C-alpha positions in Angstrom: 11.1 -4.0 -21.1 10.4 -0.3 -22.1 7.5 1.8 -20.5 5.3 2.0 -24.1 4.1 5.0 -25.5 -0.3 4.4 -25.9 -2.1 6.7 -28.1 -5.4 6.9 -26.9 -8.4 8.1 -29.4 -10.0 10.7 -27.8 -6.6 12.6 -28.4 -4.5 11.9 -25.5 -0.8 10.4 -25.2 0.1 8.4 -21.9 3.7 8.6 -22.0 6.9 8.4 -20.0 7.4 11.6 -17.5 10.0 13.9 -18.2 11.7 16.4 -16.8 9.7 19.4 -18.9 6.9 17.7 -17.0 8.1 19.4 -13.4 6.1 22.8 -13.8 2.7 20.7 -14.5 3.5 18.0 -12.0 3.8 20.5 -9.1 0.7 21.9 -10.1 -1.3 18.8 -9.9 0.8 17.9 -6.3 -0.6 21.1 -4.8 -3.9 21.0 -5.8 -5.7 20.5 -2.1 -8.1 17.6 -3.4 -4.8 15.9 -4.8 -3.2 16.5 -1.4 -6.4 15.5 0.9 -7.0 12.1 -1.3 -3.1 11.1 -1.8 0.5 10.4 0.5 2.4 12.7 -1.3 5.6 14.1 1.3 7.9 15.0 -0.9 8.5 17.2 -4.2 7.6 20.4 -3.2 9.0 22.4 -5.4 9.6 22.2 -9.4 13.5 21.8 -8.4 12.5 18.9 -6.3 10.2 17.2 -9.0 12.7 17.8 -11.9 15.3 16.1 -9.8 13.1 13.3 -9.0 12.2 12.9 -12.6 16.2 12.9 -13.9 16.9 9.9 -11.8 13.2 8.4 -11.4 14.6 4.5 -10.9 11.1 3.1 -11.1 11.4 2.6 -14.9 14.8 1.1 -14.7 13.9 -1.1 -11.7 10.4 -2.7 -13.0 10.2 -1.6 -16.5 6.9 0.6 -15.8 5.9 3.3 -13.9 3.7 6.5 -13.8 2.5 7.8 -17.3 2.4 11.6 -17.9 -0.9 11.9 -19.7 -0.7 14.7 -22.4 -3.3 16.2 -24.3 -1.8 16.3 -28.0 -3.7 19.0 -29.5 -2.7 21.7 -26.6 0.3 19.4 -25.5 -1.0 20.0 -21.7 0.1 17.6 -19.0 -3.3 16.6 -17.9 -2.4 13.8 -15.2 -0.5 10.9 -14.0 -1.4 7.5 -13.9 0.6 4.4 -13.9 1.8 1.2 -12.1 4.0 1.1 -9.2 5.4 -1.4 -7.1 5.9 0.2 -3.4 8.4 -1.2 -1.0 5.3 -0.5 2.0 3.0 -3.0 -0.2 6.0 -5.8 -0.2 6.4 -5.6 -4.0 2.6 -5.8 -4.7 1.8 -3.9 -7.8 -0.2 -0.8 -6.9 -2.4 1.4 -9.8 -1.8 5.3 -9.1 -3.2 8.0 -10.8 -4.3 11.7 -10.2 -5.4 14.4 -12.3 -5.2 18.2 -12.9 -8.2 20.3 -11.6 -9.0 21.1 -15.1 -8.9 18.4 -16.6 -11.3 16.2 -13.9 -14.5 14.7 -14.8 -14.3 14.1 -18.6 -13.2 10.3 -18.5 -9.4 11.0 -19.0 -8.7 8.9 -15.7 -10.7 6.2 -16.6 -9.3 5.6 -20.1 -5.7 5.9 -18.1 -7.2 2.9 -16.0 -7.9 0.9 -18.9 -4.9 1.7 -20.5 -2.8 0.6 -17.1 -5.0 -2.3 -16.5 -4.6 -3.7 -20.2 -0.7 -3.0 -19.6 -0.2 -4.8 -16.3 -2.4 -7.6 -17.2 -1.5 -8.3 -20.6 2.0 -6.6 -21.1 3.4 -7.5 -17.3 1.3 -10.6 -17.0 0.4 -9.4 -13.6 -2.6 -11.7 -11.8 -3.9 -8.6 -9.6 -3.5 -4.9 -9.4 -4.2 -3.3 -6.0 -5.6 0.2 -5.5 -5.7 1.9 -2.2 -8.1 5.2 -2.0 -9.1 7.3 0.6 -12.2 6.4 2.5 -13.9 9.9 1.6 -12.4 9.8 -1.9 -15.7 8.6 -3.8 -14.9 9.5 -6.7 -12.1 7.2 -7.1 -13.7 4.2 -5.3 -17.0 4.7 -7.6 -14.5 4.9 -10.8 -12.3 1.7 -9.5 -15.6 -0.4 -8.5 -17.0 0.4 -12.2 -13.5 -0.8 -13.5 -14.3 -4.4 -11.6 -12.4 -3.6 -8.5 -13.8 -4.8 -4.7 -13.1 -3.9 -1.4 -10.6 -6.0 0.6 -9.6 -3.9 3.5 -10.8 -0.6 5.3 -8.3 1.0 7.7 -10.9 3.9 8.4 -8.5 6.0 6.1 -7.4 4.1 3.6 -9.4 1.4 1.6 -7.7 -1.5 0.0 -9.3 -2.7 -3.8 -8.2 -5.7 -6.0 -9.1 -6.2 -9.5 -7.9 -9.9 -10.4 -7.1 -11.4 -14.0 -8.9 -14.2 -12.9 -12.1 -14.6 -10.3 -10.5 -14.4 -6.3 -13.1 -15.9 -3.7 -14.2 -13.0 -2.0 
């Protein structure tokens, strides 16, 4: 399955990441808030990111991965959002997103999450999707709970939230 390109009515496109996105991804990754609330531990330079994007195996292995979120009119990468199968989660599907600081608070992450959920449930046939959020990331917790995710585990640092296609016992 090929990762679809999704055009959003507010002037954004969700597309496969490309090596040309490396500088913008580095800028997002180096943002202090991004670093505080994510588990970024590699890709410290634009060259690292270009190398990673050159072989990014997730698209080939699973048919999905992170989308680049591009503002069409300015051709600006505003963030990343997508679904991932992480080995540390025993193959569970995790939603991940991060926005460039200049584009936060504009509803883009919300729209991107909607696109990911639609893709995961409708095209991939997933039954549930996991989100892991840092306990102090109140904006993400509020956003995900507003989408119907519910908390299932809190280890004091990370909170596991689930959204299921069909009702789960809570």
